[in-house]
N, C-alpha and C positions, 0 to 999 in steps of 0.2 A: 195964297201961295201958288206959285207956278207949278207946272207938271214936273215930276222928278225925271231927271235924265236917265235914259236906259243904259245902265252900266253892267247889267247882270251878265250878259254874254262875255264881255271882256274880262270881268273879274273871275269867271269860272274857268277861263282858259289856263292850262298849266303854264307855269313860268319856266322858261328855258334856263338851263344851267349856265351860269356865267363862265366865260372862258377863264383859264388859269394861266396867264402869261408867265408867272413866276416859275411854276413847276414845268411848264412846257419849255421854257428856256433852259432849265436845269437838264432836262432830257436831251435837248439839242446839243448842249455843251458836252454832255457825257458821250453822246454819239460821235461828236467830233474827236473826242479823245481816244475812244476804244473801238470805233467803227462797228464792224459786223459782230464783235464780241458782245454788243448789247442785243440780247436775244428777244426780250419781251418787256413791255411796259404796261403797268396798270395804274392809271391816274384817275383819281376822283377829284374833280375840280373843287378848289378851295377847301380841300380836306386832307388828302394824303397821297403819297406816291410810293410805288413798289417797282423795282427794276430787277430783271433776271439777266445775269451776265454769264459768260463762259467761265469755267473753272480756271482756264489759262489766264484770264484777265482779272482774276479775283483781287490780287494786290494792286494791279494797275487801276482798277475801278476805285479802290479806296483812295489812292493817290490823286486821281482825277477829281473826286469829290472834295478831298482836302484842299486842292488847288482852287476849287470853286468857293471855298469859305466854310465848308463843313468841318469845323475844327473841334466839335464836341462829339466824342465817341460815347455812345449809349450802351451798346452790348454787342456781343458776338456769341453765336451758338450754332447748333445744328438741329435738324429734325429728321426723324425716321418716319416716312410715310407708309411703311408697311402696316397693313391691318394686323392687329395682334393675333397670332395663332392660338392664343389662350383665351380668346373671347374678351368680353368686358369684365372689369374687375368686380362689378356688382352682381354678376351672374354666378350661380352655383356651379362649380366645376364638375360636380357629381351628377348633375341633372342631365337627362337625355335630351338631345337637341330636338326641336320641333321640326320634323321633316317637312311639314306643309309650308314652313316659312324659310326653309333652308335653300337659299339661292346660290350656294357655293361661296367661295372666298370673295370678299369685297375687293374691289379694284382700288389701286392707289390713286389719289387725287392730290395734286400738289398746291392747291390754293391759288392765291393771287399771283399773277405773272407766270403761272404754269410751271412746267418742269418735265423731265424725262427720266429721273433717277430716283431710287429709293431714298437716298440720303441727300439732303441739301444743306448748304451753309446759309446762315442768316446773320445779317449785321444791320445795325441801325446807327445812323449818324445824323447830326443836326447842325444847322446854321443858326446860331442864336441871334445874330444881327437881323436876319431876314425872317426869323420865326418859322422855319420850315425844316422838315425832316425827310429822310429817304430810308426806306428799307431795301437792302440789297440781298439778292438771293443768287445762289450758284449751284448747279447740279454737281454732285461729287461722283466721279467715275470709279471704276473698279480699283484704281490705284489707292483710293482712300487718302489722297494727299492733296492739299492746296498750299499756296504760299502764305506765309505768316504775314499778318498785318502789323506786326510790331514796328517795322521801320517807318510806318505811316502813322499809326496810333499806338503809342507805347502802352496805353491802358488795355490793349487787347491781350496782354501777356497771360494773365490768370484766366481770362475767358477761353483762350485757346488751350490752356492746360486742362481746364475742366471738360472742354469738348473732346479733347483727345482721350481723357480718362473715361468719359461716359459713353462715347460713341465710337472710339477707335479711329478717329480721323487724325492724320498726321499733318503737321504744319512745317513746311520746308523753310528753314531759316530761323526757327524758334530756338533760343539758346538752351532751354531747360524744360522738357516736357514731363517732368516727374509728376506722379500722382499727388493730388492735394488731399483727397479724402480716403481713398482705399489703400490697403497694404500694397507694397510694391509687387508682391507675387500674386496679386489677385487675378483670377482668370475670368475673362468676359467683360462685357460693356453694359452696365445696368440700364442705360436709357435706350438700348436697342429693343425694338418691339418683341423680338424673339428670345430675349433674355428671360429665363424662367424665374419669376418671383415666387419662391416656394411658400412664403407666408400667405400670399393671395390664394394659392392652390389649397392650402390647408383650411383657411377661413377667408372667404371672399369679403371684399370690402365694398359697401359698408356691411352688407349681410346681416345675419342674425347673430347678435353677440350676447354673451352671458353677462348680465349686469347684477352686481351685488347691491343689496339695499344699503343706503347711507345709514350711519349710526343713528341719526335723528329719527329716521323711519322706524328703526328697531325699538327705540324708546317710546315712540307714540303708540306702537302696537302693544307693548307691554303695559302701558298705562290704561289702554282701552280694555285689555284682557288680562287682569291681574291673576 
């Protein structure tokens, strides 16, 4: 048997990420459509794509992606990046804070593709023919209003109603933003981080809960101790 070829060094070298011409072309087409309103891009080659656009170009972005072949609407919602002033749900609200670990209020971090506002819009669309999806983000300014996506994706109707009901974000051009879950006179927006969830303040979740024994357990104990 002849000497083995020395392939150890080449095999141990890290493999470079392949280029992703499909998603790169999507970004370039979107940039051509909305220009400087495309604020930031986060592309993971051969995996996924996130783009952040200006709130003014929110509907225009949806239309540009629809024109590219993204005709499947997945979801639309919002996110509140404010760290909860009530702490984590699993913490005991009556416990004294650990001053040694208290570094003050946490800063907001807006995730992939960045951001500069407390509230952000999120939407996901897919091109089923090319098997690719895009997550679109937009900062929501103090007006708390963006344009409705209904003229582009009719399926956004109920998603926008829920987002309006839970976060207080308005959608210009939406025909009917009535509440779907809460009474019409309900005050506040439950998915905002500063909305007080009284049940969590009374008994943190998961916390320590009172568990009653199952009937079978009672019968077993009676049999053992007549």
